[in-house]
Structures are given as structure tokens and as C-alpha cells.
C-alpha positions, -999 to +999 in steps of 0.1 A: -259+081+044-226+084+031-198+066+038-178+078+076-148+088+068-135+099+104-108+084+121-101+107+151-077+093+171-067+061+149-029+060+144-019+048+109+014+031+095+022+039+055+053+018+042+061+034+009+044+069+009+046+080-027+017+085-054-008+060-039+007+059-003+012+098-002-027+096-014-037+078+010-017+095+037-034+127+028-071+113+034-067+097+062-047+130+077-079+149+071-101+124+086-083+129+121-054+104+116-019+104+129+001+088+104+038+077+105+050+076+067+081+054+058+097+051+023+124+046+005+134+079-001+130+098+032+127+132+024+101+124+007+084+107+034+091+137+054+078+167+025+038+140+028+042+147+063+055+182+066+025+191+037+002+170+062+015+191+092+009+224+075-025+214+073-033+209+108-027+172+107-007+149+127+022+134+107+059+124+106+079+111+076+117+086+076+134+067+057+121+030+051+141+002+034+107-021+043+129-054+031+149-045+059+133-058+092+153-033+116+138+000+092+104-015+093+105-022+133+117+014+142+086+029+120+069+011+137+082+014+168+083+052+163+045+057+151+043+036+190+067+063+209+047+095+194+013+083+189+004+057+213+001+024+193-011+015+155-043+009+145-041+009+110-010-011+086-012-001+049+016-016+030+022+003-002+062-001-008+074-013-038+111-012-058+104-002-090+137+001-100+145-030-106+108-040-125+121-028-165+150-053-157+121-083-143+122-098-180+114-137-181+118-166-164+141-184-181+165-148-190+162-126-157+190-121-133+184-135-097+196-102-082+166-086-098+140-118-082+155-115-047+153-079-042+112-080-057+104-104-031+130-088-007+103-058-012+071-070-028+072-099-003+093-099+022+089-061+028+050-071+038+057-099+062+082-075+080+055-046+083+026-071+093+048-088+121+058-056+133+029-037+137+001-068+147+011-073+182+009-032+185-030-040+173-039-068+192-028-048+221-053-021+212-080-043+204-076-052+167-068-029+136-072-032+099-046-038+071-047-034+033-017-043+015-014-027-020-010-055-052-014-056-086-036-071-112-003-087-126-009-111-097-039-129-116-041-115-154-006-135-161+013-117-185+045-121-209+069-101-188+073-092-153+076-127-133+091-120-105+071-093-097+038-112-103+048-138-083+053-118-056+020-097-056+001-135-056+023-137-023+012-113-013-023-124-018-019-155+007-004-135+034-031-116+036-058-140+035-035-157+063-039-128+084-080-126+081-078-160+089-051-163+115-064-128+139-101-120+123-115-133+152-093-113+174-107-079+157-078-072+126-092-072+094-067-081+063-077-069+027-058-058-002-059-037-030-049-041-066-045-012-084-052-009-126-023+013-141-020+045-119-008+078-131+015+103-106+024+134-113+059+125-121+044+098-147+023+126-160+052+149-166+071+120-181+051+094-201+044+090-239+010+101-247+007+069-266+015+049-238-014+068-218-038+063-240-026+022-245-033+026-206-064+042-214-074+012-241-069-013-216-096+005-190-134+005-193-133+040-179-134+076-196-099+085-178-065+063-163-061+062-128-054+084-098-036+078-064-064+090-052-086+068-069-068+040-048-064+063-016-102+061-012-105+026-017-078+022+011-095+042+032-130+026+029-113-008+036-094+010+072-128+025+080-150+010+106-177+011+078-147-017+063-160-035+095-173-066+074-150-068+047-122-095+056-102-118+032-111-099+001-088-087-029-101-059-043-096-047-086-094-003-082-086-002-120-114+013-143-128-023-152-096-034-173-099-072-150-134-082-142-137-113-120 
């Protein structure tokens, strides 16, 4: 028997609507989920939602900086007003504008540290605290956070990013421990190198080859690969998966 990816009548909030978040939104909507999409680029969120609506789904998009509490609360409240509640949360946002200045623990600008943690850690907490009361009101729900293999492999660069992603794992385990008996599941997906449409157009071929060489697969990852795991964890078929960090990286990491 295949995985049941029908979610008719459910409501999902997706914080971070580009790449993986957009692929997840499309997959959920195809299964009958009403989707609220927030992204730092409001136009991008609206475009993803518009494409879903054009295919007969239910979705809306709006600007949302998940490091801003008012933005996060506004996104969740808009989902409640429009669709009646929240059953699922996928937190996928990251500010990639600062990641290339995330040098090393001695030299990194503290402004880079502050912004990285504001989005990649504080923002995940803000989304969590906004969504959980809404889920409890509906008898439970499911949360999936997007992390990264950077959280556990150890790198010579990107210390702020790695610290923030490791912190997401601690947040997820807290949520699973504190609210699991109340019907709320929380898990993390840790993607490997994923090529989006923009990456495919601009990235040098030698870098793509290097990324592929780190996997135990015949290709690099796509947003849809990660979305497939996210949707399994949000689905009823994922009901007995709670408190886990799941790598989706073509075998690049083995733990």
C-alpha cells in the first residue's frame, strides 16, 4: 500500500516559500491542503500561491520576515481567519544574503551572527509559539523544520549558520517532548545540497560536479526531494515519527 498523501480539510502554514517551501506548498495543495505561504519576498510567496490557485487549490501568499514577531503572528492569524485554523507548520526560511559573510568564529561580523540567528533560530521559535496554540485548539498537528547537514558535519566556515541549525534540533526535540502527548509531532529534515531553478542557471558546472561528488547518488538534490519527506512527516502516515532529524541528502551523510 502506498503512502496516503491526501490531506483534505487540513490547513498548513509555510514560512519560507521559495525552493523547498514552494515545492512543499504545491505538493500539499495537490493533496487538498489549504496553504498559507509567507516569505521575505512577498511577491514570490504570492506567485507560488497564485499558481496553486490556478490549478484549483487553496492558497494565499504574503510578505513575512520570520525574524519579526508581528510578521509571523500576522501570517498565522491570516491562515486562521481565512481557513479556520492551523494543522501543519513547515518552517523553511533562511536569509541567504548573509551566509557568504559567515566566515569563521574569530572574524565573523556580529551583525551576521545576529541576523543568522534571528531568522534561523529566533524565527523558528516565533513560528512555533504562534502555531502551537492553534494546533492544540484543533486537537494536535505536525511541525517540520528545515535544518541542514551543516548542523552536525563540522565545517571550517559558516559557524553562525551551523549553530543556528543545531539549535533548531534542540527546539524540535523540546516541542516533541512537551506536546507529543497533546497530539503535536515535531521533526526536522536536514537537506544536503539542493539545486533550485536559480542555482541551475547561475552555478558553475564544476561546483555542481563537486556537490554531486559528495553524495552517494547519481544526481544532486531537487526541492521536490525534500518536499516529499516533509509531506510524509506531515501526513497521517507519519503519525508515529516524532522527535527525529532525518537527512535527505543522497547519502552524503550517514549516521
